[in-house]
N, C-alpha and C positions, 0 to 999 in steps of 0.2 A: 686189581678188581676183587670183589668179594666172592665168596663161594656160591654155589648154586643150590638147587633144591636138595641135593644129596647131603649137603653139609648141615642140614637142620637136624636137631636132636631126635625129632619124631620120625626120622628116616633111618634110624639104626635098628638092627634086628633086636637088640636088647630092649629098646623102648617098647616095641610091639609085643615081645614075649611077656613083658611085665603087664601090659594092657590085657593080653589074653588070660594070663594067670589071675588078674584081678576080676575079670568078668566071670571066669569059672568059679572063683571063690564066692562071688556074689550070688550066683544062680541058686544054690540050695536055700538061701535065706528068703528068696522070693516066694510068696504064697500063691501067686497066680501062675499057673502052668504055661499060659501063653507068654507071659513075661520071661519065664525061664527059657523057653524055646528061643526067644529072640536074643536074650543075653548070651546064650550058648552059641547061637549063630554068629553073633558079633565076635565072640572069642575065637571061633574058627576063622573068621575073616582077619582078625588081628594076627593069628598064626600064619596065615598066608602072606600077610604084609611082612612079617618077620622073615619068612623065607625069601621074599622078593628083595628086601633090604639086604639080606645076607649075600644074595647073588650079586646085587648091585655094588656092594662094597668090594667084591672080588673083581667086578668089571665096571669101573666107573664110567664107561662109555655107553652103558645101556640107556635107552630112552626113558625120560621121566614119565611118559604117558601111562605105562603099565602100573607104576607105583601110585600115581595120582588116581587112576580109575579104581583100584582096589581100596585105597584109603577112603575115597568117597563112598564106596559100597559099605565098608565097615562102619563109617560114621553114621550113614543113614540107617543101617540096621540097629545100631546102638540107640539112636534117637527114637526109634519106634518101639523099643522095649518098655 
């Protein structure tokens, strides 16, 4: 059988760290302060996702629900920016 959710590339800590770095790099170029706040919040969420992914890679038996909930939070914050 194929791999589960954890085997997806977007569930690696490196993927989320790169997303966080990209969001932080984008923030200074945004002229709207409200947009900057939201993109930086998304970067923080991506950082948390990286931490979760790192913990999950160490313990592959962790439930998928925590990663999915935080991923949805990060995506929704990013879309509102």
